[in-house]
C-alpha positions as CSV (number, residue, x, y, z in Angstrom):
1,M,-59.2,101.4,184.7
2,V,-62.3,99.6,183.4
3,S,-65.0,102.1,182.3
4,L,-68.7,101.6,181.7
5,K,-69.1,105.0,180.1
6,T,-71.2,105.3,177.0
7,E,-72.8,107.9,174.7
8,I,-76.1,108.3,172.8
9,A,-76.7,111.2,170.5
10,G,-74.1,113.3,172.2
11,F,-75.4,112.6,175.7
12,S,-72.8,111.0,178.0
13,F,-73.5,108.4,180.6
14,D,-71.0,107.3,183.3
15,N,-72.7,103.8,183.4
16,C,-74.3,101.9,180.5
17,L,-77.0,100.4,182.8
18,M,-80.4,101.8,183.5
19,N,-84.0,100.8,184.3
20,A,-86.5,99.7,181.6
21,A,-89.6,101.8,181.3
22,G,-92.3,100.4,183.4
23,I,-90.1,99.4,186.3
24,Y,-89.3,101.7,189.3
25,C,-90.4,104.8,187.4
26,M,-94.0,105.5,188.1
27,T,-93.4,108.2,190.8
28,K,-90.7,110.8,191.4
29,E,-89.6,108.9,194.5
30,E,-89.0,105.7,192.4
31,L,-87.2,107.7,189.8
32,L,-85.0,109.3,192.4
33,A,-84.1,105.9,193.7
34,I,-82.7,105.0,190.3
35,E,-81.1,108.5,190.0
36,N,-79.2,107.9,193.3
37,S,-78.2,104.4,192.4
38,E,-75.2,103.3,190.3
39,A,-77.4,103.4,187.2
40,G,-76.2,105.7,184.5
41,S,-79.6,107.1,183.8
42,F,-83.3,106.5,184.2
43,V,-86.2,106.3,181.8
44,T,-89.6,107.5,183.0
45,K,-92.8,105.5,182.9
46,T,-94.4,105.9,179.5
47,G,-96.4,109.1,179.8
48,T,-99.7,109.5,178.0
49,L,-101.6,112.7,177.4
50,K,-103.7,112.1,180.5
51,A,-103.0,110.1,183.5
52,R,-104.1,106.4,183.3
53,E,-105.0,103.9,186.0
54,G,-104.1,101.0,183.7
55,N,-105.5,97.5,183.6
56,P,-107.2,95.9,186.6
57,Q,-105.2,94.0,189.2
58,P,-103.5,91.5,189.4
59,R,-101.6,92.6,186.3
60,Y,-98.1,91.5,187.1
61,A,-96.7,88.2,188.2
62,D,-93.2,86.8,188.8
63,T,-92.6,83.4,187.2
64,D,-89.8,80.8,187.5
65,W,-88.3,82.2,184.2
66,G,-89.1,85.9,184.5
67,S,-92.4,87.7,184.6
68,I,-95.7,88.3,182.9
69,N,-97.6,91.6,182.9
70,S,-100.5,93.4,181.4
71,M,-100.1,96.8,183.0
72,G,-102.1,98.8,180.4
73,L,-99.9,101.9,180.5
74,P,-100.6,103.1,184.0
75,N,-98.9,106.5,184.5
76,K,-99.3,110.0,186.0
77,G,-99.6,111.8,182.6
78,I,-96.9,113.3,180.4
79,D,-96.9,116.7,182.3
80,Y,-95.8,114.9,185.5
81,Y,-92.8,113.3,184.0
82,L,-91.9,116.2,181.7
83,D,-91.9,118.6,184.6
84,F,-89.7,116.3,186.7
85,V,-87.0,115.6,184.1
86,T,-86.9,119.3,183.2
87,E,-86.5,120.2,186.9
88,L,-83.7,117.6,187.3
89,Q,-81.7,118.7,184.2
90,D,-81.2,122.2,185.6
91,Q,-79.6,120.8,188.8
92,D,-75.8,120.6,189.1
93,N,-74.3,117.2,188.4
94,S,-77.6,115.8,187.1
95,K,-77.5,112.7,185.0
96,N,-78.9,112.7,181.5
97,H,-82.4,111.2,181.4
98,V,-84.9,109.6,179.0
99,L,-88.5,110.7,178.8
100,S,-90.8,107.8,177.6
101,L,-94.1,108.8,176.0
102,V,-96.8,107.7,173.6
103,G,-100.2,108.8,172.6
104,L,-103.2,106.5,172.3
105,S,-103.6,107.7,168.8
106,P,-101.3,109.4,166.2
107,E,-103.0,112.7,167.0
108,E,-102.3,112.4,170.7
109,T,-98.7,111.5,170.0
110,H,-98.3,114.7,168.0
111,I,-99.8,116.7,170.8
112,I,-97.4,115.2,173.3
113,L,-94.4,115.7,171.1
114,K,-95.3,119.3,170.4
115,K,-95.6,119.9,174.1
116,V,-92.1,118.5,174.6
117,E,-90.7,120.4,171.6
118,N,-92.0,123.6,173.1
119,S,-90.7,122.9,176.6
120,S,-87.2,123.6,178.0
121,Y,-86.4,119.8,178.3
122,N,-83.4,119.1,176.2
123,G,-82.9,115.4,176.9
124,L,-83.7,112.2,175.1
125,I,-87.2,111.0,174.2
126,E,-88.2,107.3,173.9
127,L,-91.4,107.0,171.8
128,N,-93.0,103.7,172.8
129,L,-94.2,102.0,169.6
130,S,-94.5,98.6,171.3
131,C,-96.9,98.4,174.2
132,P,-98.7,95.0,173.8
133,N,-101.1,95.5,176.7
134,V,-103.7,98.1,175.9
135,P,-106.9,96.4,174.8
136,G,-107.9,97.4,171.3
137,K,-104.6,99.1,170.6
138,P,-102.2,97.1,168.4
139,Q,-98.4,97.3,168.7
140,I,-97.6,100.1,166.2
141,A,-94.2,98.8,165.2
142,Y,-95.6,95.6,163.7
143,D,-97.3,97.7,161.1
144,F,-94.4,98.9,159.0
145,E,-96.5,101.2,156.8
146,M,-98.0,102.9,159.9
147,T,-94.6,103.1,161.5
148,D,-93.1,104.8,158.4
149,L,-96.0,107.2,158.3
150,I,-95.8,108.1,162.0
151,L,-92.0,108.7,161.9
152,S,-92.4,110.8,158.7
153,E,-95.0,113.0,160.4
154,I,-93.0,113.3,163.6
155,F,-89.7,114.3,162.0
156,S,-91.5,116.9,159.9
157,F,-91.8,119.0,163.0
158,Y,-89.9,117.4,165.9
159,Q,-86.3,118.6,166.2
160,K,-85.1,117.2,169.5
161,P,-83.3,113.9,170.0
162,L,-85.8,111.0,169.8
163,G,-85.5,107.2,169.8
164,I,-88.1,104.4,169.7
165,K,-88.9,101.4,171.8
166,L,-89.6,98.3,169.7
167,P,-91.4,95.0,170.1
168,P,-89.4,91.9,169.3
169,Y,-89.2,90.8,165.6
170,F,-88.8,87.2,164.8
171,D,-88.3,87.0,161.0
172,I,-85.1,88.0,159.2
173,V,-87.1,89.8,156.5
174,H,-88.7,91.9,159.2
175,F,-85.3,93.0,160.4
176,D,-84.5,94.1,156.9
177,Q,-87.9,95.9,156.4
178,A,-87.8,97.6,159.7
179,A,-84.2,98.8,159.4
180,T,-84.9,100.2,155.9
181,I,-87.6,102.4,157.5
182,F,-85.6,103.4,160.5
183,N,-82.5,104.4,158.4
184,K,-84.7,107.0,156.7
185,Y,-85.0,109.1,159.8
186,P,-82.6,110.9,162.3
187,L,-83.3,108.5,165.2
188,A,-81.1,108.8,168.2
189,F,-81.6,105.2,169.2
190,I,-83.8,102.2,169.1
191,N,-84.6,100.1,172.2
192,C,-85.1,96.4,171.7
193,V,-86.9,94.7,173.0
194,N,-90.1,95.3,174.9
195,S,-91.8,92.2,176.3
196,I,-92.9,89.4,174.0
197,G,-96.6,90.2,173.7
198,N,-99.5,87.9,174.6
199,G,-97.9,85.0,176.5
200,L,-99.9,83.0,179.0
201,V,-98.8,81.7,182.4
202,I,-101.0,79.2,184.3
203,D,-101.0,78.3,188.0
204,D,-102.7,74.9,188.5
205,E,-105.8,75.5,186.3
206,T,-106.0,79.3,186.4
207,V,-104.2,82.2,184.7
208,V,-102.1,84.4,187.0
209,I,-103.1,87.9,185.8
210,K,-106.6,89.3,185.3
211,P,-106.5,91.5,182.1
212,K,-107.2,90.0,178.7
213,N,-108.1,86.6,180.3
214,G,-104.5,86.2,181.4
215,F,-102.6,87.2,178.2
216,G,-99.7,89.4,178.9
217,G,-96.2,90.5,178.0
218,I,-93.4,88.1,178.8
219,G,-90.1,89.3,180.3
220,G,-87.0,88.0,182.0
221,D,-84.9,84.9,181.2
222,F,-87.5,83.8,178.7
223,I,-86.7,86.5,176.3
224,K,-82.9,87.0,176.4
225,P,-82.2,85.0,173.2
226,T,-84.8,87.0,171.3
227,A,-83.6,90.3,172.7
228,L,-80.0,89.5,171.8
229,A,-81.0,88.5,168.3
230,N,-82.9,91.8,167.8
231,V,-80.0,93.9,169.2
232,H,-77.5,92.2,166.9
233,A,-79.7,92.1,163.8
234,F,-80.3,95.9,164.0
235,Y,-76.7,96.6,164.9
236,K,-75.7,95.1,161.6
237,R,-78.4,96.9,159.6
238,L,-78.8,100.4,161.1
239,N,-76.8,103.6,160.3
240,P,-74.0,103.9,162.9
241,S,-75.6,107.1,164.2
242,I,-78.6,105.1,165.4
243,K,-77.5,103.6,168.7
244,I,-79.1,100.6,170.3
245,I,-80.4,100.1,173.9
246,G,-80.6,96.4,174.7
247,T,-83.4,95.2,177.0
248,G,-84.5,91.7,177.9
249,G,-83.3,89.0,180.3
250,V,-80.6,91.0,182.0
251,K,-80.0,90.0,185.6
252,N,-76.2,89.8,185.9
253,G,-73.0,91.1,184.4
254,R,-72.8,88.3,181.9
255,D,-76.2,89.2,180.5
256,A,-75.2,92.8,180.1
257,F,-71.9,91.8,178.5
258,E,-73.8,89.8,175.9
259,H,-76.1,92.7,175.0
260,I,-73.1,94.9,174.5
261,L,-71.2,92.2,172.6
262,C,-74.3,92.1,170.3
263,G,-74.1,95.9,169.7
264,A,-75.9,97.7,172.5
265,S,-74.7,101.1,173.7
266,M,-76.8,101.0,176.8
267,V,-78.6,98.1,178.7
268,Q,-81.9,98.3,180.5
269,I,-83.0,96.1,183.4
270,G,-86.7,95.3,184.0
271,T,-87.8,92.1,185.5
272,A,-84.7,91.6,187.7
273,L,-85.0,95.3,188.9
274,Q,-88.5,94.6,189.9
275,K,-87.4,91.6,191.9
276,E,-84.2,93.0,193.4
277,G,-84.6,96.8,193.6
278,P,-82.1,99.6,192.6
279,E,-79.3,97.9,194.4
280,I,-79.0,95.6,191.4
281,F,-77.1,98.3,189.4
282,Q,-74.2,98.1,191.8
283,R,-74.0,94.3,191.6
284,V,-74.4,94.1,187.8
285,S,-71.9,96.9,187.3
286,R,-69.3,95.1,189.4
287,E,-69.9,91.8,187.6
288,L,-69.6,93.5,184.2
289,K,-66.4,95.2,185.1
290,E,-64.9,92.0,186.3
291,I,-65.8,90.2,183.0
292,M,-64.2,93.1,181.1
293,A,-61.1,93.1,183.2
294,D,-60.7,89.3,182.8
295,K,-60.8,89.8,179.1
296,G,-58.5,92.8,179.0
297,Y,-61.2,95.2,177.9
298,Q,-61.0,98.8,179.2
299,S,-64.1,100.3,177.6
300,L,-67.3,99.2,176.0
301,E,-65.9,100.2,172.6
302,D,-63.3,97.4,172.9
303,F,-66.0,94.7,172.4
304,R,-69.3,96.4,171.4
305,G,-70.7,94.5,168.4
306,Q,-67.7,92.2,168.1
307,L,-69.8,89.0,168.3
308,N,-67.9,86.0,166.9
309,Y,-69.4,83.6,164.4
310,L,-68.5,79.9,163.8
């Protein structure tokens, strides 16, 4: 019997597939649609200390090869999502979930994490160090010194399971430098990658989104090679206790298979979920199981990280 079961930081999931933060996760209704699909889990919208409207519309556009967005962290505030995942965890047969969050400053991040620490929520946290679309706020994880400082401060008080969402890295030395920092801390997971920041898509003679004069994060088919490279580079460099969630360019079972082959323990779907809806999890699950069965694999452990080299 082919199984898609997986585990992160002691939390079990019947299916390795889930949504990517930002897609189908703004409201309780959207989150319940993921909860009631074949996805193994959901991650919430990245919650900030206060609710945010985000950037002006239009701020998302489908493209031939994926999508471009400059959402600007629209969300209903951390209390909305924290209350919801806490409510769900107390229900019978509830799946395990991931609460995404970030402050707009290190101080706000500490306030949010202390709020979660003092709550009854016992699930996973995804700290978003990689949003490229808030004007005036750089992607934290490209500043290694700041990343090290933030993680040091967080783990001086935060005791619950926590992982981080990362932007894509493009240089081998950056994989080395980042992994050296991450291995210092009891991270539950890393999620790679967020969208490739500050792309530009043009229709005739005009940009397709309004914020930042059209500059936005690129997702979908465009970014799968970069995502796979990040997953595999960190799989080879991180402590085995730090699991990897692979995100980027997943629209079918083969894409998910490749992420796991590169080392991912779970796989998130973003652009394709936006286009197809939660029904995508049933199709991709079926396709992934068919690939595994054809190859004689019964579990994800049979091939996770076993990428062959020439």
